[in-house]
N, C-alpha and C positions, 0 to 999 in steps of 0.2 A: 610750660613746654620749653625745653632747652633747644637752642639752634642746632647743636651737634647731635641731637636725638630725633630730628625731624623724620628721618627715614624709618623710624620705628613706630610712628604714629598711625592710627587707623584712619588716615585721611589722605586721599590721593593728591590733594594740593600740597600738603606738608611733605609727602614722599617725593613729589616732583621738585619742590623747592630745595630739598636736600641735594639734588643733583645740579639744578640750573638756577638756583635762587640767589645769585649775586650778580652785580652789574657787569663784572668782567666776563663772566661765563656767558651771559646773554650777548655781550658785544662780540665775543669769539664766535658764538653761533651765528650771529648776524653776518659776520665776515665769511664764515663757512658757506652760508647760503649765497653769498656774493662771489664764491669761487676761490677764496683764499684757502691755501692748504699748508703753507710752509711757515715754520716757526719765525724766521726772520721777517717775513712779511706781516704776520700778526703783530709782532713786536713794533715794527715801524708804523703800521697803520693805527694801532691803538695807543702807542706811547706808554705801554705797560712795562713794568720791570720784568726782567728775565725770570726772577724767582716767582712772581705772581703768575706770570704766563705759564711757566712750567707746571706749577701747582694746579692751575685750572685745566690745562690740557691733560695732565695725568689723571685727574678726576673724571674727565669726560671719557677717556680711554677706559678707565676702571669700570665705569658704568655702561660701557658699550654704546656710547653715543658717537664716539669717534674711534677710528682704528688707525694705527700707524702702518704706513705702506712705504717700503723702500723705493726710492726713485733713482738711487745711485748706490753702487756697491763699494767702490774704492775712492775715498773713504765712504763708509756707510752713511747715507743721508736718507731721512725719512720725512714723509709728509703726513698730514692728518686728513682723513676722509670721513665723511658722514657715513654711518652705518644705517641700516633700516630703522633702527631705534632713533638715531639722530634725525633721519629724514622725517620721521613722524612728528618732530618738533616744529616742522615748517609752519603748520597752521597756528601755533602759538606765537612764533616770531612774526608771522604775517598779521595776526590780530594786534600785536603790540605796535607794529608799523601803522596799521589802520587807525588805531586810537591816537597815536602821535600825530598822524596826518590831520586828523579831525580836530584835536584839542590843543596841540602844541606847535603847529606850523605857524610861520609868520606870514606876512602879506604875499610872499612869493609862492605859497602853497607847498604841496608835498615835494620833498627834494628828489625822490625817486618814484617812478611810475611802474606799475606791474602789468605787463601785457600777457594775456592768456594765449599760449602758443596755438591752441586748437582753433579759436575763433578770430584771433588777431586783435581783439579789443583790449583797451585799458580796462582793468578790472579792479574791484574792491571786494574783499572777502565778505562772505555772508554765511552765517551759521544756519544750517537747515536741520530739520528733524530727519534722522536716519530712516524713519519708517514712511512718512508721508511726503517728505522732501519740501515741506513748507518752511519759509524762513522763521526763525525763532529768536526771542530775546529773553532776558531774565524774567519778565513777567509771565511768560508762557510756560514756565517749567515749575513742576512741583517735585520736591526732593523726598525720596523714601529710603529707608534703610534697606540695604541689600539682604536677600534671603538668608545668606550664611552669617549675617551679623545681627539677626533678630535677637533681642534680649540684651544686647551690649549697651552698657550705659555710657560708653565712651563719647557718644555723639551729643548728649544733652538734648535729645529730641523726645 
Protein backbone atom coordinates (compact mmCIF):
# COMPACT_ATOMS: atom_id res chain seq x y z
CA UNK A 1 0.00 0.00 0.00
CA UNK A 2 1.50 3.32 -1.07
CA UNK A 3 1.15 6.36 1.22
CA UNK A 4 -0.15 8.55 -1.63
CA UNK A 5 -2.87 5.99 -2.47
CA UNK A 6 -4.38 5.60 1.01
CA UNK A 7 -7.53 7.49 0.03
CA UNK A 8 -8.31 4.73 -2.52
CA UNK A 9 -8.13 1.85 -0.04
CA UNK A 10 -11.26 -0.03 1.11
CA UNK A 11 -10.40 0.88 4.71
CA UNK A 12 -11.80 3.76 6.72
CA UNK A 13 -8.59 4.09 8.74
CA UNK A 14 -6.49 4.38 5.56
CA UNK A 15 -8.89 6.91 4.01
CA UNK A 16 -8.86 8.99 7.19
CA UNK A 17 -5.06 8.87 7.41
CA UNK A 18 -4.93 10.17 3.83
CA UNK A 19 -6.42 13.41 5.21
CA UNK A 20 -5.09 13.73 8.79
CA UNK A 21 -2.30 11.15 8.99
CA UNK A 22 0.77 13.25 9.57
CA UNK A 23 2.03 14.91 12.71
CA UNK A 24 1.72 18.50 11.48
CA UNK A 25 -1.89 18.04 10.45
CA UNK A 26 -2.78 16.61 13.84
CA UNK A 27 -1.02 19.48 15.59
CA UNK A 28 -2.91 21.98 13.40
CA UNK A 29 -6.17 20.26 14.34
CA UNK A 30 -5.21 20.35 18.01
CA UNK A 31 -4.67 24.08 17.74
CA UNK A 32 -7.96 24.52 15.86
CA UNK A 33 -9.78 22.89 18.78
CA UNK A 34 -7.92 25.26 21.10
CA UNK A 35 -9.29 28.23 19.13
CA UNK A 36 -6.42 29.05 16.77
CA UNK A 37 -7.63 30.30 13.38
CA UNK A 38 -4.96 32.47 11.78
CA UNK A 39 -1.97 31.39 9.70
CA UNK A 40 0.57 33.49 11.60
CA UNK A 41 -0.60 32.12 14.95
CA UNK A 42 -0.35 28.51 13.72
CA UNK A 43 3.14 29.28 12.40
CA UNK A 44 4.27 30.85 15.68
CA UNK A 45 2.76 28.20 17.99
CA UNK A 46 3.94 25.22 15.97
CA UNK A 47 7.32 26.47 14.77
CA UNK A 48 6.44 25.03 11.37
CA UNK A 49 7.75 26.32 8.04
CA UNK A 50 5.38 28.45 5.99
CA UNK A 51 5.57 25.97 3.11
CA UNK A 52 4.58 22.95 5.22
CA UNK A 53 1.86 24.89 7.04
CA UNK A 54 0.42 26.17 3.74
CA UNK A 55 0.41 22.65 2.34
CA UNK A 56 -1.34 21.12 5.36
CA UNK A 57 -3.94 23.90 5.58
CA UNK A 58 -4.62 23.65 1.83
CA UNK A 59 -5.22 19.92 2.19
CA UNK A 60 -7.56 20.38 5.16
CA UNK A 61 -9.54 22.95 3.15
CA UNK A 62 -9.56 20.66 0.10
CA UNK A 63 -11.07 17.84 2.17
CA UNK A 64 -13.61 20.20 3.81
CA UNK A 65 -12.13 19.82 7.29
CA UNK A 66 -11.43 23.56 7.46
CA UNK A 67 -12.86 26.48 5.56
CA UNK A 68 -11.29 29.86 4.86
CA UNK A 69 -13.33 32.79 6.14
CA UNK A 70 -12.47 36.43 5.50
CA UNK A 71 -12.00 38.51 8.63
CA UNK A 72 -10.68 41.60 6.81
CA UNK A 73 -11.32 42.91 3.30
CA UNK A 74 -8.61 45.58 2.68
CA UNK A 75 -6.25 43.82 2.31
CA UNK A 76 -8.02 40.48 2.21
CA UNK A 77 -7.16 38.41 5.27
CA UNK A 78 -8.61 34.97 5.92
CA UNK A 79 -8.73 32.63 8.87
CA UNK A 80 -9.33 28.88 9.09
CA UNK A 81 -12.43 27.54 10.79
CA UNK A 82 -13.49 23.98 11.46
CA UNK A 83 -16.35 22.73 9.30
CA UNK A 84 -18.87 20.13 10.49
CA UNK A 85 -16.55 17.52 9.03
CA UNK A 86 -13.68 19.05 10.99
CA UNK A 87 -15.69 19.20 14.22
CA UNK A 88 -16.37 15.47 13.80
CA UNK A 89 -12.63 14.93 14.33
CA UNK A 90 -12.87 16.20 17.91
CA UNK A 91 -13.39 12.72 19.35
CA UNK A 92 -10.24 11.52 17.57
CA UNK A 93 -8.15 14.39 18.91
CA UNK A 94 -9.66 13.92 22.38
CA UNK A 95 -8.84 10.19 22.27
CA UNK A 96 -5.22 11.01 21.38
CA UNK A 97 -5.08 13.49 24.25
CA UNK A 98 -6.49 10.91 26.64
CA UNK A 99 -3.96 8.28 25.54
CA UNK A 100 -1.13 10.79 25.91
CA UNK A 101 -2.36 11.85 29.36
CA UNK A 102 -2.42 8.21 30.46
CA UNK A 103 0.76 6.89 28.85
CA UNK A 104 3.03 9.85 28.09
CA UNK A 105 2.51 12.36 30.92
CA UNK A 106 5.29 13.09 33.36
CA UNK A 107 4.96 13.38 37.14
CA UNK A 108 2.97 16.62 36.75
CA UNK A 109 0.13 14.77 35.01
CA UNK A 110 -2.04 16.02 32.18
CA UNK A 111 -0.99 19.45 30.87
CA UNK A 112 -4.59 20.41 30.01
CA UNK A 113 -7.85 19.39 31.63
CA UNK A 114 -11.19 19.10 29.84
CA UNK A 115 -14.25 20.40 31.64
CA UNK A 116 -17.71 19.34 30.41
CA UNK A 117 -19.76 22.53 30.01
CA UNK A 118 -23.06 20.85 30.84
CA UNK A 119 -22.16 19.29 34.22
CA UNK A 120 -19.11 21.38 35.06
CA UNK A 121 -16.92 18.37 35.85
CA UNK A 122 -13.42 17.55 34.60
CA UNK A 123 -14.01 14.69 32.18
CA UNK A 124 -12.17 11.90 30.40
CA UNK A 125 -13.49 10.57 27.09
CA UNK A 126 -15.24 7.20 27.14
CA UNK A 127 -16.25 5.26 24.04
CA UNK A 128 -19.75 3.85 24.36
CA UNK A 129 -21.96 1.64 22.22
CA UNK A 130 -24.33 3.72 20.09
CA UNK A 131 -27.15 1.28 20.82
CA UNK A 132 -26.99 0.32 24.51
CA UNK A 133 -24.75 3.20 25.70
CA UNK A 134 -22.47 0.84 27.66
CA UNK A 135 -18.73 1.69 27.71
CA UNK A 136 -16.76 -0.45 25.25
CA UNK A 137 -13.13 -1.34 24.57
CA UNK A 138 -11.31 -3.34 21.89
CA UNK A 139 -12.16 -6.69 23.49
CA UNK A 140 -15.90 -5.92 23.35
CA UNK A 141 -16.11 -5.57 19.56
CA UNK A 142 -16.33 -8.09 16.75
CA UNK A 143 -15.61 -6.84 13.22
CA UNK A 144 -17.75 -7.89 10.24
CA UNK A 145 -17.57 -7.03 6.57
CA UNK A 146 -20.21 -4.45 5.57
CA UNK A 147 -23.19 -5.76 3.57
CA UNK A 148 -22.16 -3.96 0.37
CA UNK A 149 -18.61 -5.36 0.63
CA UNK A 150 -19.48 -9.07 0.94
CA UNK A 151 -17.31 -11.14 -1.36
CA UNK A 152 -14.51 -8.58 -1.42
CA UNK A 153 -11.12 -10.15 -0.86
CA UNK A 154 -9.59 -6.76 0.01
CA UNK A 155 -9.89 -7.37 3.74
CA UNK A 156 -8.12 -10.69 4.14
CA UNK A 157 -10.89 -11.86 6.45
